N, C-alpha and C positions, 0 to 999 in steps of 0.2 A: 229713776228705777221703774221698770214696767211692773204693773200690778196684775196678778193673776188671781181670779176667784176660782176656787175648786169646790164644786158642789157634789159631795160624795158622802154616803153614810157609812161606809166601811172604813172604821177608824184606823185599822192597820194600813190599808191601801192609801188612805188620805195622808197619814203621817209619813209614809215612805215617799210619796210624791212631793209632799211639802219639803222634805229634807233635800230632794234632788233639784227641785225648783229654786230653793233658797241658795243652794250651792252654785246654781247656774246665774245667780244675780237678779232673781226676781223677788218682789215683795208678794207674799202669798196670804190670802185669807181663806179659811175653810168654813163651809156651811154644810150641816149634815141633814138638812131638810129642804124641801122646796121653798117653804115659807121663809126660812133664814136665807137662802140663796136669793130669792127675789128681793128681799130687803137690802142685802149686801150689794147686789147689782145696781140698785137705784140709789143707795145712799153712800156707797163707796165705789164709784165708777171704775171698773177695772179696764185694762187694756185687752184682756182675753178671758174667756170663761171656759172651764173644763167641766162638763155636765154629765153626771151619771143619770141613766134613765130609770133605774129602780130605786125611787126614793120612798121613805116610809110614809109620807103624808100625801103625796100627789105625784102622778106620773111626770117623769122628766120631759116627755113630749109636750105636755101641757104647759109646763114652764118655759120651754123653748119657744113655743108658739106665742105665748104672752109677751116675752121679752122682744121678740121680733116685731110683734104687732105694736108695741110701745115705741119702736123706732130706735132701739139701741144701735150704737155704731161700733160695738166691740164684737170681734168674731167669737163664735161659740163652737167649741169642739165637743162632740158626744163621745164619752168613754163608756162602753157597755159590753156586757157579756152577750148580748143579743146579737147574734151574727147573721141573722136571716137577711137576705136581700131586701125583702119588704120593709124591714126595720130601717135599714140604711137609706133606702129611697125615701121613707117617710121623714127621716131626720133631715136630709138634704132639701126635701120639698118644703119643710117648715122653716128652713133658713140656716141650718148648721153649715159650716164651712168645711168641717172634717169630721170623720167618724172612725174612731179606733176601737177594734174588738179586744176585750180582755181575754186572756192576758196579752199585753203589748210590751214592746221594748221601750224602756225609758229613754234610751238614746234616740230612737226614732221620734218619740213624742217631742223631746226637746228640740230636735231638728226641724219638725213641723212647726212648732211654736215660733222658733227663731225666724223661719221664712215668713210667716204671717205677720209677725211684728215688724219686720224689715219692710214689708209691702205697706203696712199701715202707716209707717213713718214717712213714706214717700208722699210728698205734697204735690201731686201732679194736677196741673190745671190746664184746661183747653176748652175750646167752645164747639158747639155743634148747632149750626143755625143761629137761633136767637138765644140759645141756652148756654150758660157757663157751667161747665163741669169741673167740680173740685173733688178730686178723689181722696186727698188727704182729709177733707172735712166731711166726706160722704154726703155731698149735697149737689143738687141742681139749682141754679139761680137764673133768673131772667123772666120768669113767668109771673103770674099774679102773686105767688108766694113761694119761698124755698121748698124743694121737694127732696125728702130724705132718700138716700140710696142705702141698700143693705150692704153688709160686707161681701156677700156673694155677687151682687150687682157690680160693685167696685172691681172685684176680681175679674169679671167678665169683661168689663170695659178695659181694664189694664191689659188683658191678654189679646184682645182684639186691637188696641191701639199700638201694640208692638209692631204690627205689620199692616198699617192702614191701607185700604184698597185691595188687600190680598185675603182671600177666604182662608179661614182657620177651620180645619177638619173638626167635626164633632168629637172624634176620639181623642184629639189633642186637648180640646177644652175640658172634657170629662176627666182626663188624666191629671192635668195641671191644676185644675180647680178643686176637684173632689177626690182625686186618686181612684177613679172609677173606670171600669172597662167600657169599651164602645157600645155594648148592647144596652146600656142604661140611658137612653137618649131622652126618655120622658122627663126626667129631672131637668136636663138642660133646656129642653124646649119650654117648660113651664116658667123657668127663671128668665128666659129671653122674652117670653110674652109679657111678663110683668114689667120688665125693664122698658120694652117698647111703649107701654102705656104711660110711662114717665117721660121718655125721650121724644116721642114722636107726636106730631099734630094729628096724624091719622095712622094709628097703629096697624090698620088693615093694609095700608099702602105705605110701608116705612120708607123714609128717605135715607136715613143714616144706618140703622142696624138691619141689614138685608140678609135673607136666606139665600144660599147658593145650593140649589137643589142637588142632592146626592153627595154633597160635600160638607157643608157646615154653614158658618156665618161669617159676614165680613162688615167692617165698619167703614163707611164712606164719609169723608170730610176732606175739605181742602187743605193743602199744606199749611196755609195761613192759620186755619182754625186750629190745627193740631199743634202748632208751634206756640200757641198762646201762652 
């Protein structure tokens, strides 16, 4: 049974979400402060986190940044009444994989959770040069030490690997990974830059994750590597 950690201080909303998540077959734990959420995330590792931004003891953005910095492998959804584009972009830049504005449809939330957890369960492995990529374990191996991949980086690699050698448009990546429109490319570029630093011997002259000017990005690898 997949575990979902709900970090939300609104008791009424938390109880309603818990009811629907349990009915959908998930094990749920509720934390009503950032401190309680941090402890639960580290001591009761969830498969997915739902995070409110307006917490009583600490901003949700700070908790999001800390969890990502610690190398968590579970996807984090932001649930917030803050609907400004700047807030959404900040959430994605910090490592959130989805952002739903309150009020939202419970059915849509459950559908998005289902898709993310299905992707997480897919243990895809392949190689890029001397590196072994394990999307199921969120890790790169083959260097001096294993390198952690964030859930967003895994989603990027998965999308590009679907059509190796063919460029994927920026708008397509933004829509599939973050449900964003094509005008918000700064978020995508920032994540690609961080991923290149992990994948490439020379990030300034990438061999595998290349930019196609005016289009988007392409993953270059041999068929033998991708069939690994």
